[in-house]
C-alpha positions as CSV (number, residue, x, y, z in Angstrom):
1,M,-94.6,-21.5,-69.0
2,T,-95.1,-24.7,-70.8
3,T,-93.3,-25.0,-74.2
4,R,-95.9,-27.4,-75.6
5,R,-97.0,-26.1,-79.0
6,R,-100.2,-24.1,-79.3
7,R,-99.8,-22.9,-82.9
8,S,-103.2,-23.8,-84.1
9,A,-106.4,-23.9,-82.0
10,L,-109.4,-25.0,-84.1
11,Y,-113.0,-24.3,-83.0
12,M,-115.3,-27.1,-83.9
13,P,-119.1,-26.9,-83.5
14,A,-120.1,-29.3,-80.7
15,S,-123.4,-29.8,-82.4
16,N,-121.8,-31.4,-85.5
17,A,-120.8,-35.1,-84.9
18,R,-119.0,-35.2,-88.2
19,A,-116.9,-32.2,-87.3
20,I,-115.9,-33.7,-84.0
21,A,-114.9,-37.0,-85.7
22,K,-112.9,-35.0,-88.3
23,A,-111.1,-33.1,-85.5
24,R,-109.4,-36.4,-84.4
25,T,-107.6,-36.5,-87.8
26,L,-106.4,-32.9,-88.2
27,D,-102.9,-31.5,-87.7
28,C,-104.0,-28.8,-85.2
29,D,-102.4,-28.5,-81.8
30,V,-105.6,-27.7,-80.0
31,V,-109.2,-28.8,-80.6
32,I,-111.8,-26.5,-79.1
33,L,-115.3,-28.1,-79.0
34,D,-117.6,-25.1,-79.0
35,L,-120.8,-25.0,-77.1
36,E,-121.2,-21.3,-77.4
37,D,-121.3,-19.3,-80.7
38,A,-121.3,-22.3,-83.0
39,V,-124.4,-23.9,-81.4
40,A,-128.0,-22.6,-81.8
41,P,-130.0,-22.2,-78.6
42,D,-132.3,-25.2,-79.3
43,E,-129.3,-27.4,-79.9
44,K,-127.4,-26.6,-76.7
45,T,-128.4,-29.6,-74.7
46,A,-127.8,-32.2,-77.5
47,A,-124.4,-30.6,-78.2
48,R,-123.4,-30.8,-74.5
49,D,-124.3,-34.5,-74.5
50,R,-122.3,-35.0,-77.6
51,V,-119.2,-33.3,-76.1
52,V,-119.3,-35.6,-73.1
53,E,-119.6,-38.6,-75.3
54,A,-116.8,-37.5,-77.6
55,V,-114.4,-36.7,-74.7
56,R,-115.1,-40.1,-73.1
57,E,-114.5,-41.8,-76.4
58,G,-111.1,-40.1,-76.8
59,G,-109.0,-40.5,-79.9
60,F,-107.8,-36.9,-80.1
61,G,-104.2,-38.1,-79.7
62,S,-101.6,-35.4,-78.7
63,R,-104.1,-32.6,-79.5
64,K,-105.0,-30.6,-76.4
65,L,-108.8,-30.9,-76.0
66,V,-110.6,-27.8,-74.8
67,V,-114.4,-27.2,-74.4
68,R,-115.8,-23.7,-74.8
69,V,-118.8,-23.4,-72.5
70,N,-121.5,-20.8,-72.7
71,G,-120.7,-17.7,-70.7
72,L,-121.5,-16.7,-67.1
73,G,-125.0,-15.5,-66.8
74,T,-126.4,-17.5,-69.7
75,P,-129.0,-20.2,-69.1
76,W,-126.6,-22.9,-70.2
77,Y,-123.5,-22.1,-68.2
78,A,-124.2,-24.2,-65.1
79,D,-125.1,-27.3,-67.0
80,D,-122.1,-26.9,-69.3
81,V,-119.7,-26.7,-66.5
82,A,-121.3,-29.5,-64.6
83,A,-121.0,-31.7,-67.7
84,V,-117.4,-31.1,-68.4
85,R,-116.1,-30.7,-64.9
86,E,-115.0,-34.3,-64.5
87,I,-114.6,-35.8,-68.0
88,G,-110.9,-35.1,-68.4
89,V,-110.8,-32.1,-70.7
90,G,-107.5,-30.2,-71.0
91,A,-109.2,-26.9,-70.2
92,V,-112.5,-25.1,-70.1
93,L,-112.6,-21.9,-72.3
94,V,-114.9,-19.3,-70.8
95,P,-116.3,-16.5,-73.0
96,K,-116.4,-12.8,-72.0
97,V,-114.2,-13.0,-68.9
98,S,-114.0,-9.4,-67.8
99,Y,-113.0,-9.3,-64.1
100,P,-111.0,-11.4,-61.6
101,A,-114.4,-12.2,-59.9
102,D,-115.4,-14.0,-63.1
103,L,-112.4,-16.3,-62.8
104,E,-113.1,-16.9,-59.2
105,T,-116.7,-17.8,-60.0
106,V,-115.6,-20.2,-62.7
107,R,-113.1,-21.8,-60.5
108,A,-115.7,-22.4,-57.8
109,S,-118.0,-23.9,-60.4
110,L,-115.3,-26.2,-61.7
111,G,-113.9,-27.1,-58.3
112,E,-110.4,-26.8,-57.1
113,D,-109.4,-30.1,-58.8
114,G,-111.4,-29.4,-62.0
115,P,-109.8,-28.5,-65.3
116,P,-107.8,-25.3,-65.9
117,I,-109.4,-22.2,-67.2
118,W,-108.9,-20.5,-70.5
119,A,-110.3,-17.0,-70.7
120,M,-111.7,-15.2,-73.7
121,I,-110.5,-11.6,-73.7
122,E,-113.3,-10.0,-75.8
123,T,-114.7,-7.1,-73.9
124,C,-113.5,-3.6,-73.2
125,A,-113.7,-4.3,-69.5
126,A,-111.4,-7.3,-69.9
127,I,-108.8,-5.1,-71.6
128,L,-108.9,-2.7,-68.7
129,S,-108.7,-5.6,-66.2
130,L,-105.8,-7.5,-67.8
131,P,-103.3,-6.7,-65.0
132,T,-105.6,-8.0,-62.3
133,L,-106.7,-11.0,-64.4
134,S,-103.0,-11.8,-64.8
135,Q,-102.4,-11.5,-61.1
136,A,-105.4,-13.9,-60.4
137,A,-104.1,-16.6,-62.8
138,S,-102.3,-18.7,-60.2
139,A,-105.1,-18.8,-57.7
140,T,-107.8,-19.6,-60.2
141,R,-105.7,-21.9,-62.4
142,L,-106.0,-19.7,-65.4
143,T,-103.6,-21.1,-68.0
144,A,-104.4,-19.2,-71.3
145,L,-105.7,-15.9,-72.5
146,V,-107.6,-16.1,-75.9
147,A,-108.2,-12.9,-77.9
148,G,-111.8,-12.7,-79.0
149,T,-111.3,-10.2,-81.7
150,N,-114.7,-10.3,-83.3
151,D,-116.6,-9.5,-80.1
152,L,-114.0,-6.9,-79.0
153,A,-114.1,-5.1,-82.3
154,K,-117.9,-5.0,-82.1
155,E,-117.9,-3.6,-78.6
156,M,-115.2,-1.0,-79.6
157,R,-117.2,-0.1,-82.7
158,C,-114.0,0.1,-84.5
159,R,-113.5,-0.4,-88.3
160,L,-111.1,-3.2,-88.9
161,G,-108.9,-3.6,-92.0
162,P,-106.4,-6.3,-92.9
163,D,-103.8,-4.6,-90.6
164,R,-106.1,-4.8,-87.5
165,T,-104.7,-1.4,-86.4
166,P,-107.5,-0.5,-83.9
167,L,-106.9,-3.8,-82.0
168,M,-103.1,-3.5,-81.7
169,P,-103.1,-2.0,-78.2
170,A,-105.5,-4.6,-76.9
171,L,-103.6,-7.5,-78.6
172,T,-100.3,-6.3,-77.2
173,A,-101.8,-5.9,-73.7
174,T,-103.2,-9.4,-73.9
175,V,-99.7,-10.8,-74.7
176,I,-98.1,-8.8,-71.9
177,A,-100.6,-10.0,-69.4
178,A,-100.2,-13.6,-70.4
179,R,-96.4,-13.3,-70.2
180,A,-96.6,-11.7,-66.8
181,A,-98.6,-14.7,-65.5
182,G,-96.4,-17.2,-67.4
183,I,-99.4,-18.5,-69.4
184,V,-100.4,-19.1,-73.0
185,A,-101.6,-16.3,-75.3
186,L,-103.7,-17.1,-78.4
187,D,-104.5,-14.7,-81.2
188,G,-108.1,-14.2,-82.4
189,V,-109.7,-15.7,-85.5
190,C,-109.5,-14.5,-89.1
191,N,-112.9,-14.5,-90.8
192,A,-111.5,-14.2,-94.3
193,L,-111.7,-17.9,-95.2
194,D,-111.0,-17.4,-98.9
195,D,-108.1,-14.9,-98.5
196,A,-105.0,-17.0,-97.8
197,P,-102.6,-14.0,-98.1
198,R,-104.5,-12.1,-95.5
199,F,-104.6,-15.0,-93.1
200,A,-100.8,-15.5,-93.5
201,V,-100.3,-11.8,-92.7
202,E,-102.4,-12.1,-89.6
203,C,-100.4,-15.1,-88.5
204,A,-97.1,-13.3,-89.1
205,Q,-98.5,-10.3,-87.2
206,G,-99.6,-12.5,-84.2
207,A,-96.3,-14.2,-84.1
208,M,-94.5,-10.8,-84.2
209,L,-96.6,-9.6,-81.2
210,G,-95.6,-12.7,-79.2
211,F,-98.7,-14.9,-79.4
212,D,-98.1,-18.6,-79.1
213,G,-100.6,-19.4,-81.8
214,K,-103.9,-18.5,-83.4
215,T,-107.5,-19.6,-83.0
216,L,-109.1,-20.9,-86.2
217,I,-112.5,-21.4,-87.6
218,H,-111.8,-23.8,-90.5
219,P,-109.4,-26.7,-91.0
220,S,-108.0,-25.0,-94.1
221,Q,-106.3,-22.5,-91.9
222,I,-104.3,-25.1,-89.9
223,E,-101.3,-25.5,-92.1
224,A,-100.7,-21.8,-92.4
225,A,-101.0,-21.3,-88.7
226,N,-98.6,-24.1,-87.9
227,A,-96.1,-22.6,-90.3
228,G,-96.7,-19.0,-89.1
229,F,-96.1,-19.7,-85.4
230,A,-93.3,-22.3,-85.8
231,P,-89.7,-21.2,-85.6
232,S,-88.0,-20.7,-89.0
233,K,-85.0,-22.9,-90.0
234,E,-82.8,-19.9,-89.5
235,E,-84.2,-19.4,-85.9
236,L,-83.7,-23.0,-85.1
237,A,-80.2,-23.0,-86.4
238,R,-79.5,-19.8,-84.3
239,A,-80.9,-21.5,-81.2
240,H,-78.7,-24.5,-81.7
241,L,-75.7,-22.3,-82.1
242,I,-76.4,-20.3,-78.9
243,V,-76.9,-23.5,-76.9
244,A,-73.7,-25.1,-78.3
245,T,-71.7,-21.9,-77.7
246,F,-72.7,-21.5,-74.1
247,A,-72.0,-25.2,-73.5
248,K,-68.3,-24.7,-74.3
249,P,-66.1,-24.9,-71.1
250,E,-64.7,-21.4,-71.6
251,N,-68.3,-20.0,-71.5
252,A,-69.6,-21.9,-68.5
253,D,-69.4,-19.0,-66.1
254,K,-70.1,-16.2,-68.5
255,G,-73.3,-14.2,-68.3
256,A,-73.0,-12.9,-71.9
257,I,-70.9,-13.9,-74.9
258,R,-70.1,-12.4,-78.3
259,L,-71.6,-14.4,-81.1
260,D,-71.4,-13.4,-84.8
261,G,-70.9,-9.8,-83.8
262,Q,-73.8,-9.7,-81.4
263,M,-74.1,-9.7,-77.6
264,V,-75.9,-12.8,-76.5
265,E,-77.0,-13.1,-72.8
266,R,-78.2,-16.0,-70.8
267,L,-81.8,-14.9,-71.3
268,H,-81.2,-15.6,-75.0
269,L,-79.9,-19.0,-74.0
270,A,-83.1,-19.7,-72.1
271,E,-85.2,-18.6,-75.1
272,A,-83.1,-20.9,-77.3
273,E,-83.5,-23.9,-75.0
274,A,-87.3,-23.3,-74.8
275,M,-87.5,-23.2,-78.6
276,L,-85.6,-26.4,-79.1
277,A,-87.6,-28.2,-76.3
278,D,-90.9,-27.3,-78.1
């Protein structure tokens, strides 16, 4: 799995030229130009043209550039995919992917050499299909699972509080499926724009579950997401210590060592090396 940071993935409405311009200046790891939920039906065509223009203009720097298209079965899907297929985006984010057949359809639409697929996991059917979606990742060039918590909660008819308890099984299953496939897992959005403590709690919770980062709906959330999904100073120091200790000649052939009273195995060395390479 790539170690490139995906701490903060910001949705930006593709119908808003000012928002797209601002995205080039923000400290997020991923910019998602959104043709779906953020764009009204009568603005879809203009927004699509704006995305093509923006991608060709470039200027997004090291930020990974992703386009969320309208979903399979919508009137705009085919034109969206045709527009973004060959303009050099980092990935195409597809809403409401529920079955491996959906991934196969998208891959056929994008072409074998088209951009990778990111899949929104936001239906009950998708949660039940996670093992088979994971197994289809390599063949379809699926490289990320993105939790769509708003739509999933709506379909489940659950009552969400700050702790997101009803969604915990689904979120955990999403991370497990992503890890089984060796791909990225991104947590869902937090709608509480004026509740910074709640957002920080969600970031901490997502990091605890194993997500690589969080999808965002406002630039004000970027700093907290970057902090919440970055290793702490203590974790970085520990990683350096593990790498340095295994590098000693006397530990070259050891599968496990004792370090500060704890058993440390080579799987921990691999984790440390990945953290320091990020």
